[in-house]
DOMAR-59781 format. One record per residue (C-alpha): x, y, z. Coordinates in nm, 4 decimals. Layout:
<<X,Y,Z>>
...
***
This chain:
<<-1.6090,12.9264,0.1189>>
<<-1.8991,13.1600,0.1819>>
<<-2.2482,13.0178,0.1366>>
<<-2.3224,13.2179,-0.1799>>
<<-2.0266,13.0450,-0.3464>>
<<-2.1202,12.6861,-0.2686>>
<<-2.1513,12.5848,-0.6351>>
<<-1.9816,12.6768,-0.9629>>
<<-2.2849,12.8563,-1.1073>>
<<-2.2761,13.1054,-0.8227>>
<<-1.9192,13.1980,-0.9115>>
<<-2.0091,13.2733,-1.2733>>
<<-2.2805,13.5161,-1.1631>>
<<-2.0071,13.7388,-1.0146>>
<<-1.8663,13.8022,-1.3671>>
<<-1.5029,13.7151,-1.2844>>
<<-1.2270,13.8223,-1.5227>>
<<-1.0670,13.4782,-1.4953>>
<<-1.1951,13.1433,-1.3677>>
<<-0.9486,12.8680,-1.2746>>
<<-1.0652,12.5072,-1.2415>>
<<-0.8300,12.2764,-1.0527>>
<<-0.9167,11.9045,-1.0791>>
<<-0.8652,11.7001,-0.7643>>
<<-0.7988,11.3294,-0.8383>>
<<-0.9925,11.1038,-0.6057>>
<<-1.0046,10.7459,-0.4829>>
<<-1.2843,10.4987,-0.5625>>
<<-1.4100,10.6962,-0.8643>>
<<-1.4705,11.0128,-0.6620>>
<<-1.3730,11.3380,-0.8350>>
<<-1.3774,11.6986,-0.7130>>
<<-1.2993,12.0384,-0.8636>>
<<-1.1674,12.3407,-0.6781>>
<<-1.2652,12.6629,-0.8530>>
<<-1.1674,13.0177,-0.7808>>
<<-1.1860,13.3542,-0.9569>>
<<-1.0347,13.6999,-0.9822>>
<<-1.2300,14.0197,-1.0420>>
<<-0.9557,14.2507,-1.1584>>
<<-0.6293,14.0616,-1.2121>>
<<-0.5254,13.7450,-1.3893>>
<<-0.3635,13.4612,-1.1949>>
<<0.0123,13.4719,-1.1558>>
<<0.2270,13.1621,-1.2241>>
<<0.3046,13.1462,-0.8510>>
<<-0.0654,13.1369,-0.7650>>
<<-0.1328,12.8656,-1.0234>>
<<0.1534,12.6551,-0.8839>>
<<0.0194,12.7045,-0.5308>>
<<-0.3291,12.5903,-0.6337>>
<<-0.1874,12.2832,-0.8061>>
<<-0.0047,12.1849,-0.4864>>
<<-0.3170,12.2592,-0.2859>>
<<-0.5121,12.0280,-0.5172>>
<<-0.2610,11.7448,-0.4599>>
<<-0.2761,11.7917,-0.0811>>
<<-0.6562,11.8044,-0.0820>>
<<-0.6661,11.4887,-0.2929>>
<<-0.4460,11.3091,-0.0389>>
<<-0.6742,11.4170,0.2486>>
<<-0.9844,11.3074,0.0570>>
<<-0.8180,10.9776,-0.0264>>
<<-0.7387,10.9076,0.3392>>
<<-1.1002,10.9835,0.4352>>
<<-1.2286,10.7618,0.1525>>
<<-1.0061,10.4741,0.2556>>
<<-1.1201,10.5041,0.6157>>
<<-1.4868,10.5130,0.5157>>
<<-1.4503,10.2153,0.2821>>
<<-1.2530,10.0110,0.5313>>
<<-1.4974,10.0694,0.8155>>
<<-1.7702,9.8704,0.6406>>
<<-1.5607,9.5782,0.5107>>
<<-1.3126,9.3233,0.6388>>
<<-0.9791,9.4932,0.7071>>
<<-0.7681,9.2523,0.9053>>
<<-0.8303,8.8825,0.9596>>
<<-0.5392,8.7325,1.1550>>
<<-0.2961,8.9487,0.9597>>
<<-0.4719,8.9169,0.6226>>
<<-0.5696,9.2593,0.4864>>
<<-0.8211,9.3410,0.2128>>
<<-1.1693,9.4442,0.1150>>
<<-1.2190,9.3076,-0.2367>>
<<-1.4745,9.0427,-0.3267>>
<<-1.1929,8.7894,-0.3773>>
<<-1.0535,8.8678,-0.0314>>
<<-1.3900,8.8365,0.1424>>
<<-1.4541,8.5067,-0.0362>>
<<-1.1132,8.3824,0.0829>>
<<-1.1918,8.4749,0.4448>>
<<-1.5304,8.3029,0.4225>>
<<-1.3577,7.9845,0.2998>>
<<-1.1077,7.9996,0.5869>>
<<-1.3879,8.0314,0.8411>>
<<-1.5722,7.7348,0.6896>>
<<-1.2747,7.4974,0.6908>>
<<-1.0906,7.6089,1.0041>>
<<-1.2978,7.3915,1.2401>>
<<-1.2324,7.0767,1.0395>>
<<-0.9233,6.8602,1.0816>>
<<-0.9082,6.7724,0.7113>>
<<-0.5755,6.8428,0.5342>>
<<-0.5677,7.1630,0.3285>>
<<-0.3588,7.2433,0.0213>>
<<-0.3054,7.6131,-0.0578>>
<<-0.2103,7.6954,-0.4167>>
<<-0.0931,8.0318,-0.5425>>
<<0.1935,8.2313,-0.6855>>
<<0.4984,8.3189,-0.4801>>
<<0.4390,8.6118,-0.2456>>
<<0.0598,8.5822,-0.2238>>
<<0.0610,8.5103,0.1512>>
<<0.0089,8.1345,0.1627>>
<<0.1752,8.0963,0.5038>>
<<-0.0391,8.3786,0.6454>>
<<-0.3475,8.1949,0.5199>>
<<-0.2306,7.8699,0.6799>>
<<-0.1684,8.0522,1.0076>>
<<-0.5147,8.2126,0.9892>>
<<-0.6725,7.8677,0.9466>>
<<-0.4852,7.7513,1.2563>>
<<-0.5711,8.0566,1.4674>>
<<-0.9403,8.0316,1.3764>>
<<-0.9541,7.6635,1.4724>>
<<-0.9881,7.4716,1.7992>>
<<-0.6128,7.4049,1.7761>>
<<-0.5277,7.7742,1.8140>>
<<-0.3819,7.7267,2.1642>>
<<-0.1380,7.4638,2.0351>>
<<0.1682,7.4994,1.8106>>
<<0.1683,7.6188,1.4498>>
<<0.4974,7.5007,1.2986>>
<<0.5963,7.5912,0.9400>>
<<0.8704,7.4292,0.7305>>
<<0.9885,7.5183,0.3799>>
<<1.0597,7.1913,0.2007>>
<<1.2870,7.3637,-0.0528>>
<<1.5108,7.5224,0.2106>>
<<1.6968,7.2115,0.3337>>
<<1.8812,6.9155,0.1735>>
<<1.7014,6.5803,0.1934>>
<<1.8942,6.4233,0.4843>>
<<1.8697,6.7337,0.7012>>
<<1.5041,6.7798,0.6071>>
<<1.4215,6.4228,0.7157>>
<<1.5830,6.4708,1.0566>>
<<1.4030,6.8037,1.0986>>
<<1.0688,6.6465,1.0129>>
<<1.0901,6.3218,1.2115>>
<<1.3565,6.3903,1.4746>>
<<1.6356,6.1502,1.5719>>
<<1.7837,5.9563,1.8608>>
<<2.1323,5.9850,2.0000>>
<<2.3825,5.8134,1.7713>>
<<2.1437,5.7935,1.4738>>
<<2.4096,5.9610,1.2556>>
<<2.7404,6.1387,1.2915>>
<<2.6934,6.4458,1.5074>>
<<2.3712,6.3231,1.6741>>
<<2.5027,6.3591,2.0286>>
<<2.1573,6.3744,2.1854>>
<<1.8000,6.2849,2.0947>>
<<1.5786,6.5502,1.9413>>
<<1.2055,6.5508,1.8547>>
<<1.1081,6.6382,1.4990>>
<<0.8965,6.9361,1.3965>>
<<0.5962,6.7161,1.3203>>
<<0.6135,6.5715,1.6700>>
<<0.6362,6.9214,1.8180>>
<<0.3178,7.0109,1.6276>>
<<0.1208,6.7337,1.8000>>
<<-0.2354,6.8573,1.8759>>
<<-0.1548,7.1635,1.6636>>
<<-0.0927,7.2405,1.2948>>
<<0.2047,7.1554,1.0742>>
<<0.2565,7.3654,0.7602>>
<<0.4577,7.2173,0.4719>>
<<0.5495,7.4998,0.2338>>
<<0.6693,7.4227,-0.1208>>
<<0.5427,7.0659,-0.0865>>
<<0.6233,6.9894,-0.4527>>
<<0.9963,7.0019,-0.3679>>
<<0.9788,6.6941,-0.1435>>
<<1.1933,6.4037,-0.2639>>
<<1.0204,6.0733,-0.3567>>
<<1.1608,5.9094,-0.0396>>
<<1.0176,6.1787,0.1886>>
<<0.6894,6.1785,-0.0030>>
<<0.6483,5.8104,0.0841>>
<<0.7287,5.8699,0.4525>>
<<0.4881,6.1665,0.4765>>
<<0.2153,5.9544,0.3128>>
<<0.2553,5.6775,0.5698>>
<<0.2620,5.9312,0.8513>>
<<-0.0699,6.0818,0.7401>>
<<-0.2301,5.7398,0.6815>>
<<-0.1222,5.5811,1.0097>>
<<-0.1021,5.8863,1.2355>>
<<0.2306,5.7711,1.3733>>
<<0.6030,5.8314,1.3245>>
<<0.9456,5.7000,1.4218>>
<<1.2453,5.9170,1.4942>>
<<1.5565,5.8384,1.2917>>
<<1.7485,5.5533,1.4579>>
<<1.4534,5.4520,1.6764>>
<<1.2119,5.1581,1.6676>>
<<0.9550,5.3116,1.8993>>
<<0.6339,5.4259,1.7280>>
<<0.4856,5.7562,1.8426>>
<<0.1216,5.8450,1.7864>>
<<0.0513,6.2017,1.6734>>
<<-0.2611,6.4108,1.6199>>
<<-0.1552,6.6884,1.3846>>
<<-0.3418,6.8805,1.1199>>
<<-0.1472,6.9099,0.7945>>
<<-0.1610,7.2179,0.5725>>
<<0.0553,7.2262,0.2613>>
<<0.1273,7.4909,-0.0009>>
<<0.2853,7.5169,-0.3441>>
<<0.3433,7.7798,-0.6114>>
<<0.3587,7.5165,-0.8855>>
<<0.0799,7.3505,-1.0830>>
<<0.0788,7.0445,-0.8601>>
<<-0.1530,6.8446,-1.0865>>
<<0.0985,6.8821,-1.3702>>
<<0.3704,6.7523,-1.1358>>
<<0.1494,6.4533,-1.0522>>
<<0.0880,6.3744,-1.4205>>
<<0.4610,6.3969,-1.4907>>
<<0.5337,6.1503,-1.2121>>
<<0.7229,6.4034,-1.0001>>
<<0.4718,6.3924,-0.7155>>
<<0.2896,6.0892,-0.5777>>
<<-0.0739,6.0791,-0.6779>>
<<-0.1817,5.9078,-0.3546>>
<<-0.0057,6.1740,-0.1434>>
<<-0.1615,6.4470,-0.3568>>
<<-0.5119,6.3173,-0.2802>>
<<-0.4270,6.2795,0.0905>>
<<-0.3043,6.6382,0.1183>>
<<-0.5610,6.8050,-0.1055>>
<<-0.8786,6.7075,0.0782>>
<<-0.9596,7.0798,0.0807>>
<<-0.8044,7.3091,-0.1813>>
<<-0.7647,7.6863,-0.1590>>
<<-0.6555,7.8874,-0.4608>>
<<-0.5097,8.2262,-0.3721>>
<<-0.5580,8.4985,-0.6363>>
<<-0.2512,8.7028,-0.7357>>
<<-0.2435,9.0685,-0.6323>>
<<-0.3087,9.1869,-0.9903>>
<<-0.6524,9.0239,-0.9669>>
<<-0.7432,9.2076,-0.6449>>
<<-0.6163,9.5589,-0.7152>>
<<-0.8889,9.7068,-0.4977>>
<<-0.6950,9.5805,-0.1946>>
<<-0.3730,9.7650,-0.2825>>
<<-0.4583,10.1011,-0.1128>>
<<-0.5459,9.9194,0.2113>>
<<-0.2312,9.7089,0.1927>>
<<-0.0224,10.0236,0.1416>>
<<-0.1742,10.1824,0.4516>>
<<-0.1250,9.8597,0.6486>>
<<0.2452,9.8326,0.5631>>
<<0.3062,10.2050,0.6146>>
<<0.1771,10.1706,0.9699>>
<<0.3697,9.8480,1.0232>>
<<0.7086,9.9783,0.9106>>
<<0.7056,10.3471,0.9969>>
<<0.9897,10.4606,1.2207>>
<<0.9583,10.3069,1.5672>>
<<0.8008,10.5498,1.8113>>
<<0.6930,10.7926,1.5401>>
<<0.3399,10.9261,1.5682>>
<<0.3327,11.1073,1.2365>>
<<0.1029,10.9858,0.9606>>
<<0.2673,10.8785,0.6348>>
<<0.0822,10.8202,0.3077>>
<<0.1392,10.7819,-0.0631>>
<<0.0220,11.0615,-0.2913>>
<<-0.2807,10.9934,-0.5151>>
<<-0.0583,10.9749,-0.8234>>
<<0.1765,10.7270,-0.6508>>
<<-0.1209,10.5114,-0.5454>>
<<-0.2529,10.5217,-0.9023>>
<<0.0817,10.3955,-1.0323>>
<<0.1032,10.1223,-0.7684>>
<<-0.2548,10.0062,-0.8322>>
<<-0.1820,9.9852,-1.2069>>
<<0.1336,9.7765,-1.1649>>
<<0.1071,9.3980,-1.2190>>
<<0.3139,9.2953,-0.9123>>
<<0.4869,8.9762,-1.0318>>
<<0.6147,8.9306,-0.6740>>
<<0.2635,8.9924,-0.5350>>
<<0.2130,9.1144,-0.1760>>
<<0.5742,9.0421,-0.0748>>
<<0.6980,9.2751,-0.3506>>
<<0.4519,9.5471,-0.2466>>
<<0.5583,9.5129,0.1178>>
<<0.9240,9.5508,0.0231>>
<<0.8472,9.8594,-0.1864>>
<<0.6823,10.0262,0.1145>>
<<0.9800,9.9391,0.3354>>
<<1.2160,10.0794,0.0745>>
<<1.0279,10.4105,0.0483>>
<<1.0198,10.4546,0.4252>>
<<1.3908,10.3757,0.4506>>
<<1.4969,10.6170,0.1760>>
<<1.2598,10.9022,0.2621>>
<<1.2207,10.8865,0.6427>>
<<1.1352,11.2572,0.6806>>
<<0.8500,11.2621,0.4295>>
<<0.4860,11.2504,0.5305>>
<<0.3693,11.2298,0.1673>>
<<0.5457,10.9747,-0.0544>>
<<0.5139,11.0948,-0.4145>>
<<0.5783,10.9123,-0.7417>>
<<0.9418,11.0285,-0.7348>>
<<0.9936,10.8012,-0.4316>>
<<0.8970,10.4850,-0.6206>>
<<1.1402,10.2285,-0.7643>>
<<1.2499,10.2568,-1.1294>>
<<1.0624,9.9347,-1.2169>>
<<0.7378,10.1336,-1.2114>>
<<0.8671,10.3576,-1.4920>>
<<1.0118,10.1239,-1.7578>>
<<1.0034,10.3943,-2.0288>>
<<1.1523,10.6716,-1.8175>>
<<1.4848,10.8104,-1.9401>>
<<1.7492,10.9768,-1.7272>>
<<1.7007,11.3455,-1.8081>>
<<1.7107,11.6636,-1.6067>>
<<1.4036,11.8700,-1.5269>>
<<1.4957,12.1063,-1.8082>>
<<1.5078,11.8122,-2.0531>>
<<1.8848,11.8114,-2.1062>>
<<2.0959,11.5048,-2.0129>>
<<2.2579,11.4928,-1.6718>>
<<2.6289,11.5271,-1.6275>>
<<2.7895,11.1852,-1.6929>>
<<2.9052,11.1335,-1.3341>>
<<2.5685,11.2491,-1.2003>>
<<2.3862,11.0055,-1.4298>>
<<2.6234,10.7221,-1.3285>>
<<2.5635,10.7895,-0.9585>>
<<2.1870,10.8025,-1.0130>>
<<2.1961,10.4704,-1.1974>>
<<2.3999,10.3044,-0.9202>>
<<2.1666,10.4326,-0.6501>>
<<1.8487,10.3158,-0.8273>>
<<2.0037,9.9817,-0.9235>>
<<2.1070,9.9093,-0.5656>>
<<1.7625,10.0038,-0.4327>>
<<1.5940,9.7721,-0.6814>>
<<1.8345,9.4836,-0.6128>>
<<1.7961,9.5106,-0.2335>>
<<1.4174,9.5182,-0.2669>>
<<1.4158,9.2141,-0.4967>>
<<1.6231,9.0050,-0.2542>>
<<1.4357,9.1127,0.0592>>
<<1.7239,9.3316,0.1849>>
<<1.9516,9.0286,0.2278>>
<<2.2904,9.1897,0.1625>>
<<2.4855,8.8672,0.1092>>
<<2.2354,8.7334,-0.1452>>
<<2.2104,9.0730,-0.3167>>
<<2.5888,9.0966,-0.3518>>
<<2.6117,8.7442,-0.4939>>
<<2.3289,8.7957,-0.7436>>
<<2.4589,9.1268,-0.8844>>
<<2.8195,9.0076,-0.9075>>
<<2.9777,9.2019,-0.6212>>
<<3.1668,9.0943,-0.3145>>
<<2.9962,9.1627,0.0175>>
<<3.2591,9.4293,0.0911>>
<<3.2027,9.5839,-0.2502>>
<<2.8309,9.6108,-0.1854>>
<<2.8899,9.7664,0.1586>>
<<3.1240,10.0214,-0.0022>>
<<2.8581,10.1260,-0.2549>>
<<2.5853,10.1422,0.0103>>
<<2.8045,10.3683,0.2192>>
<<2.8967,10.5814,-0.0851>>
<<2.5319,10.6457,-0.1709>>
<<2.4212,10.6655,0.1948>>
<<2.1727,10.3798,0.1569>>
<<2.0470,10.2324,0.4843>>
<<1.8297,9.9261,0.5401>>
<<1.4686,9.9804,0.6575>>
<<1.3913,9.9941,1.0282>>
<<1.3627,9.6469,1.1802>>
<<1.5255,9.4639,0.8882>>
<<1.7645,9.1903,0.9953>>
<<2.0282,9.0308,0.7778>>
<<1.8683,8.7043,0.6732>>
<<2.2081,8.5382,0.6416>>
<<2.2618,8.5943,1.0170>>
<<1.9308,8.4331,1.1216>>
***
């Protein structure tokens, strides 16, 4: 723009026949307006459409610059944790304060809030960082198998124990052991974990030898653990042993300011391997994502980014049309002209969106997705092939791990 047109008042002095103001949505409460004028002719519909698209593109560019500027002055990445909000910075400060202590830590928060990442950050920021960090989900294994995984066993301790094996707690000696979903421990294992923490020693299954260990314990739960204690489902003495230091992780809906940074982080993490092109969400898409309540928290957001990149690999700008149907609960299946789709077209659209949403919900695990939606594995594969739906880059079938 020439210097004499560097503000809107200057344009009005030229007595234009038509003045068009194009709002440019911005990030972080920043707003801009593009204005232009014509001296002899009115704007054509094509020109108005072009300016609208130009406004959207300019908004995206401004948003990227705003994100970069904001992120440069705040915490962006702390051992894999990403954010800039007050809640996030307070969380990082707490981690730094407690990381150099050996006191047990209990992390409490909803599913998908990143409790294991927080536990790993505590470990990596501590003097134990050079030693092992070993996580175990207490809800993932039956009691007998869980006990042998925790404490290890000697040869002949049970059927199939053909050789001795150290337990995970023993492998974490001098390091950190992370017990996820601690509230799912059986009463028997709760008692054994309590003695282990009190005495600092363990015995493998089938063995009389006592082994001394020096392990820091970090536990996590998505339940109200104090309610479980009052109901008698969790030992009170173990609760006090594990919760010497407590960390409460806020859900994503309470730190919405971090969502744009998290989107950028996951876009960079999951973009096509070897690709140098920049990918971003449009301002309208970001607005929708920031306004969503995210019941699955950061894990749900991460899966949504992976889904968008998998379904629209050629796009550099991911618009609201790329988002899952769950973000538009009131949207009806209608054509652009407002008339209903052809029946078969509407059916195919429903199948495609339903499959995308189901795969995202179950973390792209095809066996689990098929079981939950009532299909055989072969039936699911047939539909995925029919609608040309591919898994995101780098996704592995969890049932094969």
